PDB file with one MODEL, atoms N, CA, C and O in Angstrom:
MODEL        1
ATOM      1  N   MET A   1     -28.690 -36.900  71.527  1.00  0.00           N
ATOM      2  CA  MET A   1     -29.231 -37.718  70.465  1.00  0.00           C
ATOM      3  C   MET A   1     -29.311 -39.150  70.974  1.00  0.00           C
ATOM      4  O   MET A   1     -28.365 -39.647  71.585  1.00  0.00           O
ATOM      5  N   SER A   2     -30.415 -39.804  70.730  1.00  0.00           N
ATOM      6  CA  SER A   2     -30.595 -41.158  71.239  1.00  0.00           C
ATOM      7  C   SER A   2     -29.843 -42.178  70.397  1.00  0.00           C
ATOM      8  O   SER A   2     -29.501 -41.929  69.241  1.00  0.00           O
ATOM      9  N   TRP A   3     -29.597 -43.322  71.001  1.00  0.00           N
ATOM     10  CA  TRP A   3     -28.904 -44.410  70.322  1.00  0.00           C
ATOM     11  C   TRP A   3     -29.674 -44.843  69.077  1.00  0.00           C
ATOM     12  O   TRP A   3     -29.065 -45.132  68.047  1.00  0.00           O
ATOM     13  N   LEU A   4     -31.007 -44.891  69.158  1.00  0.00           N
ATOM     14  CA  LEU A   4     -31.821 -45.302  68.006  1.00  0.00           C
ATOM     15  C   LEU A   4     -31.666 -44.356  66.827  1.00  0.00           C
ATOM     16  O   LEU A   4     -31.592 -44.805  65.684  1.00  0.00           O
ATOM     17  N   SER A   5     -31.616 -43.078  67.080  1.00  0.00           N
ATOM     18  CA  SER A   5     -31.458 -42.133  65.972  1.00  0.00           C
ATOM     19  C   SER A   5     -30.055 -42.184  65.388  1.00  0.00           C
ATOM     20  O   SER A   5     -29.859 -41.866  64.215  1.00  0.00           O
ATOM     21  N   ILE A   6     -29.082 -42.581  66.193  1.00  0.00           N
ATOM     22  CA  ILE A   6     -27.726 -42.745  65.666  1.00  0.00           C
ATOM     23  C   ILE A   6     -27.676 -43.965  64.748  1.00  0.00           C
ATOM     24  O   ILE A   6     -27.060 -43.914  63.684  1.00  0.00           O
ATOM     25  N   GLN A   7     -28.311 -45.048  65.149  1.00  0.00           N
ATOM     26  CA  GLN A   7     -28.296 -46.286  64.376  1.00  0.00           C
ATOM     27  C   GLN A   7     -29.196 -46.226  63.144  1.00  0.00           C
ATOM     28  O   GLN A   7     -28.959 -46.949  62.176  1.00  0.00           O
ATOM     29  N   ASN A   8     -30.217 -45.383  63.163  1.00  0.00           N
ATOM     30  CA  ASN A   8     -31.188 -45.291  62.070  1.00  0.00           C
ATOM     31  C   ASN A   8     -31.131 -43.892  61.464  1.00  0.00           C
ATOM     32  O   ASN A   8     -31.911 -43.014  61.832  1.00  0.00           O
ATOM     33  N   HIS A   9     -30.205 -43.697  60.537  1.00  0.00           N
ATOM     34  CA  HIS A   9     -29.946 -42.364  59.989  1.00  0.00           C
ATOM     35  C   HIS A   9     -31.173 -41.753  59.320  1.00  0.00           C
ATOM     36  O   HIS A   9     -31.279 -40.528  59.255  1.00  0.00           O
ATOM     37  N   TRP A  10     -32.088 -42.555  58.828  1.00  0.00           N
ATOM     38  CA  TRP A  10     -33.277 -42.008  58.147  1.00  0.00           C
ATOM     39  C   TRP A  10     -34.180 -41.265  59.114  1.00  0.00           C
ATOM     40  O   TRP A  10     -34.999 -40.457  58.677  1.00  0.00           O
ATOM     41  N   TRP A  11     -34.060 -41.509  60.416  1.00  0.00           N
ATOM     42  CA  TRP A  11     -34.834 -40.752  61.385  1.00  0.00           C
ATOM     43  C   TRP A  11     -34.373 -39.302  61.411  1.00  0.00           C
ATOM     44  O   TRP A  11     -35.177 -38.396  61.629  1.00  0.00           O
ATOM     45  N   ARG A  12     -33.092 -39.080  61.190  1.00  0.00           N
ATOM     46  CA  ARG A  12     -32.539 -37.719  61.186  1.00  0.00           C
ATOM     47  C   ARG A  12     -32.652 -37.076  59.809  1.00  0.00           C
ATOM     48  O   ARG A  12     -33.005 -35.902  59.691  1.00  0.00           O
ATOM     49  N   GLU A  13     -32.349 -37.860  58.760  1.00  0.00           N
ATOM     50  CA  GLU A  13     -32.227 -37.306  57.413  1.00  0.00           C
ATOM     51  C   GLU A  13     -33.518 -37.351  56.607  1.00  0.00           C
ATOM     52  O   GLU A  13     -33.648 -36.644  55.608  1.00  0.00           O
ATOM     53  N   GLY A  14     -34.473 -38.171  57.029  1.00  0.00           N
ATOM     54  CA  GLY A  14     -35.733 -38.268  56.295  1.00  0.00           C
ATOM     55  C   GLY A  14     -35.648 -39.097  55.030  1.00  0.00           C
ATOM     56  O   GLY A  14     -36.563 -39.059  54.207  1.00  0.00           O
ATOM     57  N   ARG A  15     -34.566 -39.848  54.856  1.00  0.00           N
ATOM     58  CA  ARG A  15     -34.420 -40.733  53.698  1.00  0.00           C
ATOM     59  C   ARG A  15     -33.340 -41.760  53.997  1.00  0.00           C
ATOM     60  O   ARG A  15     -32.473 -41.544  54.844  1.00  0.00           O
ATOM     61  N   VAL A  16     -33.406 -42.881  53.288  1.00  0.00           N
ATOM     62  CA  VAL A  16     -32.379 -43.910  53.404  1.00  0.00           C
ATOM     63  C   VAL A  16     -31.303 -43.609  52.375  1.00  0.00           C
ATOM     64  O   VAL A  16     -31.608 -43.244  51.239  1.00  0.00           O
ATOM     65  N   ARG A  17     -30.051 -43.761  52.769  1.00  0.00           N
ATOM     66  CA  ARG A  17     -28.957 -43.496  51.826  1.00  0.00           C
ATOM     67  C   ARG A  17     -29.086 -44.391  50.593  1.00  0.00           C
ATOM     68  O   ARG A  17     -29.405 -45.572  50.729  1.00  0.00           O
ATOM     69  N   PRO A  18     -28.848 -43.862  49.404  1.00  0.00           N
ATOM     70  CA  PRO A  18     -29.003 -44.633  48.160  1.00  0.00           C
ATOM     71  C   PRO A  18     -28.128 -45.880  48.091  1.00  0.00           C
ATOM     72  O   PRO A  18     -28.495 -46.845  47.421  1.00  0.00           O
ATOM     73  N   ASP A  19     -26.989 -45.883  48.760  1.00  0.00           N
ATOM     74  CA  ASP A  19     -26.147 -47.083  48.726  1.00  0.00           C
ATOM     75  C   ASP A  19     -26.742 -48.226  49.544  1.00  0.00           C
ATOM     76  O   ASP A  19     -26.348 -49.378  49.362  1.00  0.00           O
ATOM     77  N   LEU A  20     -27.676 -47.931  50.436  1.00  0.00           N
ATOM     78  CA  LEU A  20     -28.332 -48.969  51.230  1.00  0.00           C
ATOM     79  C   LEU A  20     -29.659 -49.423  50.618  1.00  0.00           C
ATOM     80  O   LEU A  20     -30.025 -50.592  50.741  1.00  0.00           O
ATOM     81  N   ALA A  21     -30.376 -48.521  49.968  1.00  0.00           N
ATOM     82  CA  ALA A  21     -31.654 -48.853  49.330  1.00  0.00           C
ATOM     83  C   ALA A  21     -31.460 -48.742  47.825  1.00  0.00           C
ATOM     84  O   ALA A  21     -31.813 -47.733  47.214  1.00  0.00           O
ATOM     85  N   LYS A  22     -30.915 -49.753  47.256  1.00  0.00           N
ATOM     86  CA  LYS A  22     -30.578 -49.737  45.836  1.00  0.00           C
ATOM     87  C   LYS A  22     -31.833 -49.594  44.971  1.00  0.00           C
ATOM     88  O   LYS A  22     -32.940 -49.892  45.417  1.00  0.00           O
ATOM     89  N   GLU A  23     -31.651 -49.141  43.749  1.00  0.00           N
ATOM     90  CA  GLU A  23     -32.760 -48.861  42.842  1.00  0.00           C
ATOM     91  C   GLU A  23     -33.494 -50.134  42.402  1.00  0.00           C
ATOM     92  O   GLU A  23     -34.722 -50.146  42.310  1.00  0.00           O
ATOM     93  N   PHE A  24     -32.742 -51.199  42.132  1.00  0.00           N
ATOM     94  CA  PHE A  24     -33.330 -52.443  41.641  1.00  0.00           C
ATOM     95  C   PHE A  24     -34.184 -53.094  42.727  1.00  0.00           C
ATOM     96  O   PHE A  24     -33.722 -53.277  43.853  1.00  0.00           O
ATOM     97  N   LYS A  25     -35.416 -53.443  42.397  1.00  0.00           N
ATOM     98  CA  LYS A  25     -36.334 -54.074  43.344  1.00  0.00           C
ATOM     99  C   LYS A  25     -36.557 -55.533  42.949  1.00  0.00           C
ATOM    100  O   LYS A  25     -36.942 -55.824  41.817  1.00  0.00           O
ATOM    101  N   ARG A  26     -36.316 -56.436  43.882  1.00  0.00           N
ATOM    102  CA  ARG A  26     -36.560 -57.858  43.646  1.00  0.00           C
ATOM    103  C   ARG A  26     -38.040 -58.178  43.836  1.00  0.00           C
ATOM    104  O   ARG A  26     -38.791 -57.378  44.395  1.00  0.00           O
ATOM    105  N   GLU A  27     -38.444 -59.342  43.372  1.00  0.00           N
ATOM    106  CA  GLU A  27     -39.836 -59.769  43.518  1.00  0.00           C
ATOM    107  C   GLU A  27     -40.237 -59.836  44.988  1.00  0.00           C
ATOM    108  O   GLU A  27     -41.375 -59.526  45.341  1.00  0.00           O
ATOM    109  N   ALA A  28     -39.299 -60.241  45.844  1.00  0.00           N
ATOM    110  CA  ALA A  28     -39.586 -60.315  47.279  1.00  0.00           C
ATOM    111  C   ALA A  28     -39.964 -58.944  47.834  1.00  0.00           C
ATOM    112  O   ALA A  28     -40.799 -58.854  48.734  1.00  0.00           O
ATOM    113  N   PHE A  29     -39.367 -57.883  47.315  1.00  0.00           N
ATOM    114  CA  PHE A  29     -39.711 -56.531  47.763  1.00  0.00           C
ATOM    115  C   PHE A  29     -41.181 -56.243  47.482  1.00  0.00           C
ATOM    116  O   PHE A  29     -41.892 -55.717  48.338  1.00  0.00           O
ATOM    117  N   LEU A  30     -41.631 -56.589  46.281  1.00  0.00           N
ATOM    118  CA  LEU A  30     -43.022 -56.326  45.911  1.00  0.00           C
ATOM    119  C   LEU A  30     -43.990 -57.114  46.791  1.00  0.00           C
ATOM    120  O   LEU A  30     -45.046 -56.606  47.167  1.00  0.00           O
ATOM    121  N   GLU A  31     -43.631 -58.343  47.116  1.00  0.00           N
ATOM    122  CA  GLU A  31     -44.473 -59.151  47.996  1.00  0.00           C
ATOM    123  C   GLU A  31     -44.525 -58.563  49.399  1.00  0.00           C
ATOM    124  O   GLU A  31     -45.593 -58.490  50.006  1.00  0.00           O
ATOM    125  N   LEU A  32     -43.380 -58.148  49.912  1.00  0.00           N
ATOM    126  CA  LEU A  32     -43.338 -57.550  51.248  1.00  0.00           C
ATOM    127  C   LEU A  32     -44.030 -56.191  51.287  1.00  0.00           C
ATOM    128  O   LEU A  32     -44.630 -55.828  52.299  1.00  0.00           O
ATOM    129  N   GLU A  33     -43.951 -55.451  50.205  1.00  0.00           N
ATOM    130  CA  GLU A  33     -44.621 -54.148  50.144  1.00  0.00           C
ATOM    131  C   GLU A  33     -46.133 -54.314  50.302  1.00  0.00           C
ATOM    132  O   GLU A  33     -46.788 -53.495  50.946  1.00  0.00           O
ATOM    133  N   LYS A  34     -46.678 -55.368  49.716  1.00  0.00           N
ATOM    134  CA  LYS A  34     -48.115 -55.637  49.859  1.00  0.00           C
ATOM    135  C   LYS A  34     -48.484 -55.931  51.313  1.00  0.00           C
ATOM    136  O   LYS A  34     -49.594 -55.625  51.748  1.00  0.00           O
ATOM    137  N   LEU A  35     -47.551 -56.524  52.062  1.00  0.00           N
ATOM    138  CA  LEU A  35     -47.807 -56.894  53.458  1.00  0.00           C
ATOM    139  C   LEU A  35     -47.538 -55.759  54.436  1.00  0.00           C
ATOM    140  O   LEU A  35     -47.797 -55.910  55.631  1.00  0.00           O
ATOM    141  N   ALA A  36     -47.033 -54.644  53.969  1.00  0.00           N
ATOM    142  CA  ALA A  36     -46.645 -53.550  54.860  1.00  0.00           C
ATOM    143  C   ALA A  36     -47.820 -53.016  55.673  1.00  0.00           C
ATOM    144  O   ALA A  36     -47.634 -52.602  56.817  1.00  0.00           O
ATOM    145  N   GLY A  37     -48.999 -53.018  55.118  1.00  0.00           N
ATOM    146  CA  GLY A  37     -50.154 -52.493  55.833  1.00  0.00           C
ATOM    147  C   GLY A  37     -50.888 -53.525  56.664  1.00  0.00           C
ATOM    148  O   GLY A  37     -51.829 -53.187  57.382  1.00  0.00           O
ATOM    149  N   VAL A  38     -50.471 -54.779  56.576  1.00  0.00           N
ATOM    150  CA  VAL A  38     -51.121 -55.853  57.314  1.00  0.00           C
ATOM    151  C   VAL A  38     -50.470 -55.994  58.673  1.00  0.00           C
ATOM    152  O   VAL A  38     -49.245 -55.986  58.796  1.00  0.00           O
ATOM    153  N   ARG A  39     -51.289 -56.121  59.675  1.00  0.00           N
ATOM    154  CA  ARG A  39     -50.769 -56.204  61.039  1.00  0.00           C
ATOM    155  C   ARG A  39     -50.429 -57.656  61.380  1.00  0.00           C
ATOM    156  O   ARG A  39     -51.242 -58.385  61.950  1.00  0.00           O
ATOM    157  N   GLN A  40     -49.226 -58.050  61.023  1.00  0.00           N
ATOM    158  CA  GLN A  40     -48.744 -59.395  61.303  1.00  0.00           C
ATOM    159  C   GLN A  40     -47.227 -59.402  61.261  1.00  0.00           C
ATOM    160  O   GLN A  40     -46.598 -58.498  60.711  1.00  0.00           O
ATOM    161  N   ALA A  41     -46.662 -60.424  61.846  1.00  0.00           N
ATOM    162  CA  ALA A  41     -45.207 -60.567  61.810  1.00  0.00           C
ATOM    163  C   ALA A  41     -44.814 -61.272  60.523  1.00  0.00           C
ATOM    164  O   ALA A  41     -45.452 -62.242  60.115  1.00  0.00           O
ATOM    165  N   VAL A  42     -43.765 -60.782  59.892  1.00  0.00           N
ATOM    166  CA  VAL A  42     -43.246 -61.390  58.671  1.00  0.00           C
ATOM    167  C   VAL A  42     -41.773 -61.687  58.902  1.00  0.00           C
ATOM    168  O   VAL A  42     -41.024 -60.831  59.371  1.00  0.00           O
ATOM    169  N   ILE A  43     -41.367 -62.897  58.571  1.00  0.00           N
ATOM    170  CA  ILE A  43     -39.974 -63.295  58.732  1.00  0.00           C
ATOM    171  C   ILE A  43     -39.302 -63.271  57.369  1.00  0.00           C
ATOM    172  O   ILE A  43     -39.797 -63.855  56.404  1.00  0.00           O
ATOM    173  N   ILE A  44     -38.177 -62.592  57.307  1.00  0.00           N
ATOM    174  CA  ILE A  44     -37.372 -62.570  56.085  1.00  0.00           C
ATOM    175  C   ILE A  44     -36.142 -63.411  56.378  1.00  0.00           C
ATOM    176  O   ILE A  44     -35.294 -63.035  57.187  1.00  0.00           O
ATOM    177  N   SER A  45     -36.055 -64.550  55.712  1.00  0.00           N
ATOM    178  CA  SER A  45     -34.912 -65.428  55.951  1.00  0.00           C
ATOM    179  C   SER A  45     -34.237 -65.762  54.633  1.00  0.00           C
ATOM    180  O   SER A  45     -34.842 -65.676  53.565  1.00  0.00           O
ATOM    181  N   GLY A  46     -32.995 -66.139  54.729  1.00  0.00           N
ATOM    182  CA  GLY A  46     -32.249 -66.507  53.538  1.00  0.00           C
ATOM    183  C   GLY A  46     -30.778 -66.630  53.845  1.00  0.00           C
ATOM    184  O   GLY A  46     -30.337 -66.341  54.957  1.00  0.00           O
ATOM    185  N   LEU A  47     -30.032 -67.054  52.871  1.00  0.00           N
ATOM    186  CA  LEU A  47     -28.596 -67.193  53.011  1.00  0.00           C
ATOM    187  C   LEU A  47     -27.954 -65.826  53.225  1.00  0.00           C
ATOM    188  O   LEU A  47     -28.588 -64.788  53.033  1.00  0.00           O
ATOM    189  N   ARG A  48     -26.704 -65.847  53.621  1.00  0.00           N
ATOM    190  CA  ARG A  48     -25.963 -64.598  53.787  1.00  0.00           C
ATOM    191  C   ARG A  48     -25.783 -63.917  52.434  1.00  0.00           C
ATOM    192  O   ARG A  48     -25.596 -64.570  51.408  1.00  0.00           O
ATOM    193  N   ARG A  49     -25.846 -62.584  52.462  1.00  0.00           N
ATOM    194  CA  ARG A  49     -25.518 -61.746  51.306  1.00  0.00           C
ATOM    195  C   ARG A  49     -26.444 -61.961  50.096  1.00  0.00           C
ATOM    196  O   ARG A  49     -26.000 -61.893  48.950  1.00  0.00           O
ATOM    197  N   VAL A  50     -27.738 -62.220  50.364  1.00  0.00           N
ATOM    198  CA  VAL A  50     -28.672 -62.371  49.251  1.00  0.00           C
ATOM    199  C   VAL A  50     -29.593 -61.161  49.099  1.00  0.00           C
ATOM    200  O   VAL A  50     -30.377 -61.105  48.152  1.00  0.00           O
ATOM    201  N   GLY A  51     -29.510 -60.175  50.030  1.00  0.00           N
ATOM    202  CA  GLY A  51     -30.272 -58.943  49.875  1.00  0.00           C
ATOM    203  C   GLY A  51     -31.353 -58.695  50.903  1.00  0.00           C
ATOM    204  O   GLY A  51     -32.205 -57.833  50.689  1.00  0.00           O
ATOM    205  N   LYS A  52     -31.352 -59.417  52.013  1.00  0.00           N
ATOM    206  CA  LYS A  52     -32.392 -59.223  53.027  1.00  0.00           C
ATOM    207  C   LYS A  52     -32.368 -57.801  53.595  1.00  0.00           C
ATOM    208  O   LYS A  52     -33.413 -57.160  53.704  1.00  0.00           O
ATOM    209  N   SER A  53     -31.199 -57.317  53.950  1.00  0.00           N
ATOM    210  CA  SER A  53     -31.090 -55.955  54.507  1.00  0.00           C
ATOM    211  C   SER A  53     -31.415 -54.898  53.460  1.00  0.00           C
ATOM    212  O   SER A  53     -32.018 -53.873  53.777  1.00  0.00           O
ATOM    213  N   THR A  54     -31.020 -55.141  52.223  1.00  0.00           N
ATOM    214  CA  THR A  54     -31.326 -54.192  51.150  1.00  0.00           C
ATOM    215  C   THR A  54     -32.834 -54.063  50.965  1.00  0.00           C
ATOM    216  O   THR A  54     -33.349 -52.957  50.797  1.00  0.00           O
ATOM    217  N   ILE A  55     -33.539 -55.185  50.993  1.00  0.00           N
ATOM    218  CA  ILE A  55     -35.000 -55.147  50.873  1.00  0.00           C
ATOM    219  C   ILE A  55     -35.607 -54.372  52.037  1.00  0.00           C
ATOM    220  O   ILE A  55     -36.548 -53.602  51.840  1.00  0.00           O
ATOM    221  N   MET A  56     -35.085 -54.563  53.244  1.00  0.00           N
ATOM    222  CA  MET A  56     -35.604 -53.822  54.397  1.00  0.00           C
ATOM    223  C   MET A  56     -35.373 -52.321  54.231  1.00  0.00           C
ATOM    224  O   MET A  56     -36.258 -51.524  54.542  1.00  0.00           O
ATOM    225  N   MET A  57     -34.204 -51.930  53.749  1.00  0.00           N
ATOM    226  CA  MET A  57     -33.931 -50.507  53.537  1.00  0.00           C
ATOM    227  C   MET A  57     -34.844 -49.941  52.445  1.00  0.00           C
ATOM    228  O   MET A  57     -35.295 -48.801  52.550  1.00  0.00           O
ATOM    229  N   GLN A  58     -35.116 -50.721  51.411  1.00  0.00           N
ATOM    230  CA  GLN A  58     -36.035 -50.283  50.358  1.00  0.00           C
ATOM    231  C   GLN A  58     -37.441 -50.106  50.919  1.00  0.00           C
ATOM    232  O   GLN A  58     -38.143 -49.166  50.546  1.00  0.00           O
ATOM    233  N   LEU A  59     -37.854 -50.997  51.807  1.00  0.00           N
ATOM    234  CA  LEU A  59     -39.170 -50.858  52.429  1.00  0.00           C
ATOM    235  C   LEU A  59     -39.243 -49.623  53.324  1.00  0.00           C
ATOM    236  O   LEU A  59     -40.249 -48.913  53.323  1.00  0.00           O
ATOM    237  N   VAL A  60     -38.198 -49.370  54.075  1.00  0.00           N
ATOM    238  CA  VAL A  60     -38.157 -48.160  54.914  1.00  0.00           C
ATOM    239  C   VAL A  60     -38.271 -46.920  54.030  1.00  0.00           C
ATOM    240  O   VAL A  60     -39.025 -45.999  54.343  1.00  0.00           O
ATOM    241  N   GLN A  61     -37.523 -46.895  52.926  1.00  0.00           N
ATOM    242  CA  GLN A  61     -37.587 -45.754  52.017  1.00  0.00           C
ATOM    243  C   GLN A  61     -38.985 -45.591  51.427  1.00  0.00           C
ATOM    244  O   GLN A  61     -39.479 -44.470  51.312  1.00  0.00           O
ATOM    245  N   ARG A  62     -39.618 -46.684  51.056  1.00  0.00           N
ATOM    246  CA  ARG A  62     -40.983 -46.599  50.486  1.00  0.00           C
ATOM    247  C   ARG A  62     -41.961 -46.073  51.523  1.00  0.00           C
ATOM    248  O   ARG A  62     -42.836 -45.274  51.189  1.00  0.00           O
ATOM    249  N   LEU A  63     -41.833 -46.502  52.781  1.00  0.00           N
ATOM    250  CA  LEU A  63     -42.695 -45.979  53.837  1.00  0.00           C
ATOM    251  C   LEU A  63     -42.483 -44.485  54.038  1.00  0.00           C
ATOM    252  O   LEU A  63     -43.443 -43.742  54.242  1.00  0.00           O
ATOM    253  N   ILE A  64     -41.237 -44.045  53.982  1.00  0.00           N
ATOM    254  CA  ILE A  64     -40.950 -42.612  54.109  1.00  0.00           C
ATOM    255  C   ILE A  64     -41.581 -41.847  52.951  1.00  0.00           C
ATOM    256  O   ILE A  64     -42.180 -40.792  53.159  1.00  0.00           O
ATOM    257  N   GLU A  65     -41.452 -42.368  51.737  1.00  0.00           N
ATOM    258  CA  GLU A  65     -42.027 -41.705  50.562  1.00  0.00           C
ATOM    259  C   GLU A  65     -43.544 -41.600  50.670  1.00  0.00           C
ATOM    260  O   GLU A  65     -44.137 -40.629  50.201  1.00  0.00           O
ATOM    261  N   ASN A  66     -44.174 -42.604  51.290  1.00  0.00           N
ATOM    262  CA  ASN A  66     -45.628 -42.605  51.444  1.00  0.00           C
ATOM    263  C   ASN A  66     -46.088 -41.843  52.681  1.00  0.00           C
ATOM    264  O   ASN A  66     -47.284 -41.767  52.962  1.00  0.00           O
ATOM    265  N   GLY A  67     -45.126 -41.276  53.423  1.00  0.00           N
ATOM    266  CA  GLY A  67     -45.479 -40.494  54.604  1.00  0.00           C
ATOM    267  C   GLY A  67     -45.845 -41.332  55.808  1.00  0.00           C
ATOM    268  O   GLY A  67     -46.458 -40.823  56.746  1.00  0.00           O
ATOM    269  N   LEU A  68     -45.482 -42.614  55.807  1.00  0.00           N
ATOM    270  CA  LEU A  68     -45.867 -43.496  56.915  1.00  0.00           C
ATOM    271  C   LEU A  68     -44.733 -43.795  57.877  1.00  0.00           C
ATOM    272  O   LEU A  68     -44.978 -44.343  58.951  1.00  0.00           O
ATOM    273  N   GLY A  69     -43.504 -43.454  57.532  1.00  0.00           N
ATOM    274  CA  GLY A  69     -42.403 -43.885  58.372  1.00  0.00           C
ATOM    275  C   GLY A  69     -41.414 -42.799  58.720  1.00  0.00           C
ATOM    276  O   GLY A  69     -40.244 -43.099  58.958  1.00  0.00           O
ATOM    277  N   ILE A  70     -41.829 -41.568  58.759  1.00  0.00           N
ATOM    278  CA  ILE A  70     -40.881 -40.496  59.063  1.00  0.00           C
ATOM    279  C   ILE A  70     -40.825 -40.277  60.560  1.00  0.00           C
ATOM    280  O   ILE A  70     -41.823 -39.924  61.189  1.00  0.00           O
ATOM    281  N   PHE A  71     -39.645 -40.490  61.124  1.00  0.00           N
ATOM    282  CA  PHE A  71     -39.407 -40.264  62.547  1.00  0.00           C
ATOM    283  C   PHE A  71     -38.186 -39.358  62.654  1.00  0.00           C
ATOM    284  O   PHE A  71     -37.075 -39.831  62.897  1.00  0.00           O
ATOM    285  N   LEU A  72     -38.387 -38.092  62.478  1.00  0.00           N
ATOM    286  CA  LEU A  72     -37.261 -37.169  62.560  1.00  0.00           C
ATOM    287  C   LEU A  72     -37.019 -36.795  64.010  1.00  0.00           C
ATOM    288  O   LEU A  72     -37.932 -36.363  64.713  1.00  0.00           O
ATOM    289  N   VAL A  73     -35.804 -36.961  64.444  1.00  0.00           N
ATOM    290  CA  VAL A  73     -35.434 -36.636  65.820  1.00  0.00           C
ATOM    291  C   VAL A  73     -34.849 -35.234  65.820  1.00  0.00           C
ATOM    292  O   VAL A  73     -33.956 -34.926  65.030  1.00  0.00           O
ATOM    293  N   ARG A  74     -35.340 -34.409  66.682  1.00  0.00           N
ATOM    294  CA  ARG A  74     -34.875 -33.034  66.750  1.00  0.00           C
ATOM    295  C   ARG A  74     -34.012 -32.829  67.978  1.00  0.00           C
ATOM    296  O   ARG A  74     -33.522 -31.724  68.210  1.00  0.00           O
TER     297      ARG A  74
ENDMDL
END
């Protein structure tokens, strides 16, 4: 098993754990979701513990749900 699949459990399981991708979606999530299909770099910055990683996990889960981000390692 590769290091990447160990670090990114959704590659093996096909979903992000619910404790990492919480149900509540902030406005920033909706803005970033619109940019998901645009080919550009987006920087997510902010203070510590404000939800940057949670938003990223929510985006990964949304991509998996839409069939765009499934990387299952066998």
